[in-house]
N, C-alpha and C positions, 0 to 999 in steps of 0.2 A: 718504453714501448716505441716501436717504430710507427711510421705513418700508416703503413698497411694494416697493422694490427688495430689501430684506432678506427680505421674506416670499416673493417670487417666486423666490428662488434655489433651485435644486434641490440636494439633498444628493448628494454624490459617492457613487456606487454602489461598495460595497466588494466586492472579489473575493477569494475565498479561494484563493490560488495554490497553497498546499500541498494542499488538497483536490482541486483540478483536476489537479495533477501525480500524486497518488496514484490518482485515478480513471482517468486516462489510462494509467498504468502497469498498473493492474489489468485494464482492458479489452484493452489490447494483449497482455499476457501470457496472458489467458484465450483470446483468439483463437489466439495462437501455440501454446498448449498443446493446444487442440482439434485443430488441424491436425497437430501432432506426434504426438498419440495416434492419430489416424486413419491417418496414414502408417505408424506402427509396427504397428497392427493389420493393415493390408494386407500388411506384410512378415512378419508372424507373430512379431514380437519382443515379449516381455512384460517390462516393468520394474516393479519394486516399490519402494516406500518412497522414500528420499531419493536414489536413484541418479541421477535425471534432473534434479536441481537444479544451478544454476550456483553458482560459488564465492561470489559476493556474497550469494546467497540463503541459503546455509549460514551465512555470517557473521551475517546478520540473525537467523536462527533461534537461533544461539548467544547473541547479545546479548539477545534476548527471554527465553531460558531463564535467563541470568544475572540479568536484571532481576527475573524472577519469584522466583528463589531469594533475591535480596536483599530483596524485599518480604516473603517468607515469614520470613526471619530477623529482619527489623526488627519486624514486627507480631505474629508468632506466638511466636517463641522468646524474644525479648527483651521 
Protein backbone atom coordinates (compact mmCIF):
# COMPACT_ATOMS: atom_id res chain seq x y z
CA UNK A 1 0.00 0.00 0.00
CA UNK A 2 1.13 3.47 -0.75
CA UNK A 3 1.08 6.32 1.74
CA UNK A 4 -2.00 7.88 0.13
CA UNK A 5 -4.04 4.69 0.50
CA UNK A 6 -3.15 4.48 4.18
CA UNK A 7 -4.25 8.07 4.80
CA UNK A 8 -7.55 7.77 2.96
CA UNK A 9 -8.72 4.69 4.86
CA UNK A 10 -11.67 5.42 7.08
CA UNK A 11 -11.65 4.26 10.63
CA UNK A 12 -14.21 1.65 11.49
CA UNK A 13 -17.04 3.23 13.42
CA UNK A 14 -17.35 1.52 16.78
CA UNK A 15 -20.85 0.73 18.01
CA UNK A 16 -21.60 0.32 21.65
CA UNK A 17 -23.95 -2.65 21.46
CA UNK A 18 -24.45 -2.84 25.21
CA UNK A 19 -25.54 0.79 25.35
CA UNK A 20 -27.91 0.29 22.43
CA UNK A 21 -29.43 -2.78 24.07
CA UNK A 22 -29.88 -1.03 27.43
CA UNK A 23 -31.35 2.07 25.77
CA UNK A 24 -33.78 -0.07 23.77
CA UNK A 25 -34.78 -2.00 26.90
CA UNK A 26 -35.30 1.26 28.79
CA UNK A 27 -37.43 2.94 26.14
CA UNK A 28 -39.51 -0.17 25.50
CA UNK A 29 -40.20 -0.68 29.19
CA UNK A 30 -40.92 3.01 29.72
CA UNK A 31 -43.60 2.93 27.02
CA UNK A 32 -45.00 -0.35 28.35
CA UNK A 33 -45.09 1.01 31.90
CA UNK A 34 -46.88 4.20 30.81
CA UNK A 35 -49.52 2.18 28.97
CA UNK A 36 -49.91 -0.22 31.90
CA UNK A 37 -50.29 2.60 34.44
CA UNK A 38 -52.82 4.40 32.22
CA UNK A 39 -54.87 1.22 31.88
CA UNK A 40 -54.73 0.58 35.63
CA UNK A 41 -55.87 4.15 36.37
CA UNK A 42 -58.82 3.68 34.05
CA UNK A 43 -59.77 0.47 35.85
CA UNK A 44 -59.29 2.08 39.26
CA UNK A 45 -56.52 -0.33 40.38
CA UNK A 46 -53.73 1.14 42.47
CA UNK A 47 -50.43 -0.72 42.93
CA UNK A 48 -47.63 0.40 45.16
CA UNK A 49 -43.96 -0.43 45.42
CA UNK A 50 -42.42 -3.55 43.91
CA UNK A 51 -45.68 -5.41 43.28
CA UNK A 52 -45.75 -4.73 39.55
CA UNK A 53 -42.17 -5.83 38.79
CA UNK A 54 -41.36 -8.98 36.86
CA UNK A 55 -39.26 -11.73 38.42
CA UNK A 56 -36.11 -10.92 36.45
CA UNK A 57 -36.34 -7.26 37.48
CA UNK A 58 -36.56 -8.32 41.12
CA UNK A 59 -33.43 -10.45 40.62
CA UNK A 60 -31.62 -7.45 39.10
CA UNK A 61 -32.56 -5.32 42.10
CA UNK A 62 -31.37 -8.03 44.50
CA UNK A 63 -28.01 -8.28 42.67
CA UNK A 64 -27.56 -4.49 42.76
CA UNK A 65 -28.33 -4.40 46.49
CA UNK A 66 -25.89 -7.24 47.18
CA UNK A 67 -23.24 -5.44 45.15
CA UNK A 68 -23.77 -2.22 47.09
CA UNK A 69 -23.52 -4.14 50.37
CA UNK A 70 -20.30 -5.74 49.13
CA UNK A 71 -18.83 -2.34 48.22
CA UNK A 72 -19.90 -0.97 51.59
CA UNK A 73 -18.20 -3.84 53.41
CA UNK A 74 -15.05 -3.66 51.32
CA UNK A 75 -14.41 0.09 51.48
CA UNK A 76 -16.13 1.30 54.63
CA UNK A 77 -15.94 -1.51 57.17
CA UNK A 78 -12.68 -3.20 56.17
